[in-house]
Each structure stands twice: as C-alpha cells, then as structure tokens.
N, C-alpha and C positions, 0 to 999 in steps of 0.2 A: 675484741680488747682493742681499741685500736687510737691514733692521738692524731690529735691536729697539727695543720702545718700552717707557718702564716701567707704562703700564697694561695688562692683560688684560683684554681681552673675547673671549665664546666668539664663534663666528661662526655659531651660531644665532639669537642675541640679536639683539635691535631696535640696529641702528647709531647710537651716538650722534652719530659723524660719518663723515665721507665724504670720502676720498682722490682729491684730483683728481687725473685721469692725461692723459697724451699718449701716443700713438703714434706711435716714428718710425720711416716704411717702412712702406707700405703695398703691398708684395708680397705674398705666397703664404702667410708669416706673418704680418704683419702684417696680413693682412685680417680671418682668423681673429680672431686679436686684437680687432679691430674689433668683429668679430660676438658675439665673446664677453662683451665689454664692453657692448653694447647689450641683450643678452639677460640675461630672469631669470634667474639662478644665485648662489647663497648668498654666492659671495663676491663677488659683483657688487654687492651690495646695499651695501659698506662703499665703493663704488669710482664716481667719478663721472668719464665719461669727459668732458674739453674738449676735446679735438683730433685732429688729427694732423697731424705734421710730413713734406712731402715735398721731395726736389728737382723734382717737374715739378709744374704748375700746373695742380691738379684743381679747387680750389673748394670742393668738397666730396663728401661721398661717403655716400649714404643716409643724408642730411641733419646728418652728423660734419663741420663746420667744420675746414678747413686753417687752419692758423697757423704765421708762420714761426716757426723756428727760434732767432733773438732774443727773439720773446717768450713760447716754452713756457721757456726759462731765466733770464727774470726775473720771471713770473708771481708773485705770491703764493700764486695760485691752484691752478697745477700743484704737485705735491709728487712725483710720483710719474710716472718715464719708462720706456715701455715700449721695450726698441731692439731694432728686426726690420728694422734694413738689412743692406746687403750686410757680408760677415763683415769685410773690411778697414777696413770705416770705426768698427768697435765699439769700439776704444781711444779715438777720439777722443771721440766722442757719449758714452759712461762718463764720461772726462775733465771735459766739459765740464758734464754734466749733476751728475755728487757736488760740484765747486765750484761751484755751483748751489746747493748744500742741497737736493739732489733723491734720492729713495729710486728704484733702480733694475733693474729686470728685465732681462734681456740675453736672446736666444736665442744658442742655441752655434754657433760654439765661442765663449765669453768675450773673448779674445783670440788674436791671432796670435803671443803669445809668450809664455814664462814670465816672464820677469820684468817683463814689460807686466802681467800679470795680478797677479802679485805687490804690483807698486808700484800699481795701483788700489785692491787690496783695504786697503792702508794707507792708502789717503787716504780709501777709505771708512769705515774705522773711526774716522779721526781725523773726518771731516766729519757720521755720523750716529748719531744713539743706539739703543738699542733700539729650375760649378763648373770656373770657370779659374782658375787659381792665383792671378793678381792679383787676381783678385774674391774667392774663398771660401778663399785660404790654402794651403799647402802640405796633401797629403794626409790627413795625420796628422792637423791640425788642422781642418780639411771634415769629417772621419771619425771625430771624436773622442766621436761619442755611443757609436760601437763602445769604443771604449774605453778608457771611463767605464763602459760595460756592463761589460767582461770584469773591470776592475779591481773593480767593484759585486761580482761573481762570485766573484772569486779573491784578492781583496787587492792591495799594492801591489807592483807588479811592479819587473823590471828589464829591462834592452835588453841582449841575447843580438849582434842581427846587422840589419839594415835593409837594403833595397837597392829601388832604383828603375827600373821601363823604360818607357821612353818612345819611341815613334813618332809624331813631333807629325804626318807625312804622313797618319797613319789615323786621330790624335786618339785614339791610344790610351796608357794610362799601367797600369801595373800597381806597387802599392807591395805587398812584404811584409817581415812584421818578422817577427822570433822574439823571443820573449818568456819570461821565468821568472818562478816563483811565489816566494814566500821559504821555501818547501822544497825551492826545486830543479827545481820541476815544469815541460817548456816549454808554450809556447804559442803558437802563430802566426797570427798577422793577417794577412789581405790582404786590400787593397782596390783594384778592379778596375773600369775607366770606360772605356767606347769608343759610339760611335756602334751601336745597336741593342739593347746589352747591357739587360736591364729590369732594375730593380731590386730585388736578391734578396737574400736571406741565406741562409748554405749556412754547418753547423757538424757539426764531429764533435769530440769530446767523450770521452777513452777512461780509463776509472776500471780500479781493480785490481776493482771488482763488472763491472765491462762498462762499453758502451760507450751513447754518446746523439748519434742524428744529427738528429734534430730537435725541436725544443721541443716542450712541451704545448701542443695547441688549447686557449687561452682565449677563441677569440672575436675579432674585432675591437676594436686598440686605440683605440675611440672617443673622443672632445672630449680629447685630450691639451695640448692649450695649456690649455682649461679645467683640467685636472687641476693644470696647470702653477702655473696662475692663483691657485688656492685654496690652492698649498701657499705660494705668497707672501702671499696675506692672510692665514695664519696667522700668518707672519713678523713683518709687519708690525703685528699684534693685541697679541706678544709671547706665541704659543703653542709657539715652539720654545726649548730648554733650549739654554743657554750651550755644554755640552756638544754637542748637535747640533750646531748652528752651527760649531764648532772642526772637527768630525770631517767636516761637508760642503766645507770650505773647504781639510783639509789633503785631499779627496780630489781635489777640482777644481785645484787649484794640481800636486799631482803627477802627473794627468792633462795637465796642460798641462806640464809638467818633461818628459813621456815626450815627447809631441809632437815636442817641441824637441830634443830628442838624436836620437827618430829622422829627423827632417830632416836635422840634421848628419851624421849618419850617410850618409846618403843622398847626400848634395851633397857629403861628402868622398872619392866612389866616382865622380864625376862628368870 
C-alpha cells in the first residue's frame, strides 16, 4: 500500500531525495527485504535503510541496526515502513505507521479481514498524498496470493461453495473452494497442507479451444521481492496513474472480501 506524490521522477534519474526505510520483522521476507535494500538496484537508489524492528533482541544484522518500534514511529528520518511480520500483526502495524504519517509496503495478506483492509485503505487515503491459523490466518487469507492470481487471470469472481476438511491429529488441512467468473464459468481452488507435502502448484484449465495442464516454463521467478520494491518506489515517485491505483485497490479489496466470504462459508458448516 503506498501513496502518490505530486512530483514525478524517473527511476533511472539521479535521485533528488531518498526515502528513509525501516523493515518490521526479519524472518524470511524481512531478511530478503534487508538484502535488497542494502544492494545496489535502480529502486534502492531512492531508499535509505535506517534500520529494522524486531520483537527479538538482535542488535544488528550485517551492519543494519535494530531500532525500537517507538523510534521508528516517531523518527522524522523514517518515511517508509516495510511490514514483513506475521500476518496476524499486519493490521496493527499498518495502522500505527499510517497514523504516524508513514508510507507502508506490506506482505501478503494485507489483513485477515476485508473490513479491516477497507478501513486501513481509507485511513491511508486520509493520511498520505500522492501457517498455523492463529499466526497466518484462515487458509483463504494465508493463500490469498493464489486467489489474487485467479482474479488477475479471470476478473472478479463470486463464491459458489467452500468446504474445509481438517484432521488436527495429523496436522492435515484441505480447503476446497468453488468459484464462478462473471460469465458463469466455474473455477475450483484447492489448498492442501500436511507434514511431508511439498509446496507445489497444480492446475488444470479447460477451455472451448482446449486444455491447459501446465503453465509455460518461463524460468525461475527470481528477485520477486526486488520487483515488488521497484513497483513500490514507482508509486512513491508518482509514476502510477490514479486509474491504475484505483484498479489495484479494487482488486485487492475484492480478493480480501472473497477470502472473508470463504471463511464465513466454511465456519458456518462446522
């Protein structure tokens, strides 16, 4: 989530200023964010890494100093916060940094409810100008990147049915969601987790012209966090139109609304 500034600057130009950044949470995502901020990239030329915030007492990581949350919120030097903590803490951190007048970049999912996301987006617009379920949320939220991918491919979706199968003694979970496109074509999304199950994505699309069982091999998707950072900096520099930002907001809120409807549907059957 970020905001338009009035003045535009090309990302390959010499930066007139740098945005001071703190990284909140230094797990897997946070560690990659720190690495990309320390390295020389087109977008990182516009960013100045101030430090990181963590609940653990770490002191420093490869020369980057740990600072307190209170200092990060109150410092005029800090203008941007990267929220890389556990999903359940995203809402609170976003709210605190927005209320402190900071720009925010947050990992998936933005929040664990549609209502909270909508409220925070409204707060952002006021404040700025141009896998356990307890920790990571219900599977529809922790797996929201897959749902977002489907919405990006097929447009806004409606919920037909959803079921959740759990065997806690085996640490097994399977969520099956039946969706429908605007032209009434069916889509099924399945999330399955258990000890020993590898992280894989299987797909099967059937069209009038034929079927697709595998995505084309375009190589390994490297540096996805850096690509995300590049987009974020472009937004900070005012290089996205109001129309593009509005479409992104609509897509994200739609996905979070769908995730919440899926959760309600599954919980009502327990």
